[in-house]
N, C-alpha and C positions, 0 to 999 in steps of 0.2 A: 435341500432342494437345490436342483441343479437349473442354472440359467442359460446352459448351453442349448442352442439351436439344433435340433433334432434334423438335419437338410435331409437325409434320406427318406424320411418318414414324409417331409414334405414334398419330395419329388415322387415318391410312391402315390400321395394322396393327387398331386398333379396329373399324373399318368393314369391312375386308375379311376379316382371319384370324378375327376374334371374332365377325363377323356382326352386330354391334350397329346397330341403327338410329340415324341422325343424332342424333335427340332424346336418346336414351340416351349416346350417346357424347360429346355436349357438357356433358351434367349431370355427367359423372364428375369428380372431383377429380383431381389429378396422381398422388396417392398411390392412389386407387382403381383409377386405370388401370395402375400400375405393379403393383398387388396382382395384377390380372386377366392381366398379361402375365408375371409371374413364375413359373416352373414351381414345382409343388409339390416340397417338399424330401422326400427318399431316406426321411426317418423318419416323414412324414405316413400315417397308417394311414386306409384306406377306412372310411367309415362303416358299421357292422354292423346287421344288423336289429334285435337288442335294443336298441342306443344310437338307432336311429331311434325305434323304439316308444317308449322313455321321453323321448325329445325331443317326440313326438305328445301324450303324455300330460301332461307338464308344460305344454306350450303349445298347448292345442287351437285349431282354426280357429274353432269354434263354443262359446260359452259352455255348460257342463253346467247343466240345469234342476236 
């Protein structure tokens, strides 16, 4: 059994399955690429509207006047 990383296959997956443009694909670290290709765990919960609103309030796009 080979433990070598099949980097060309990972790049093809990023370009084709994830639809990333080449510039973004090549900018990814191996860890970032692995994170994108790893399915979310079954225990992961979707972001709720109240949680999103809390994040928006804490990290606004524009500073408050």
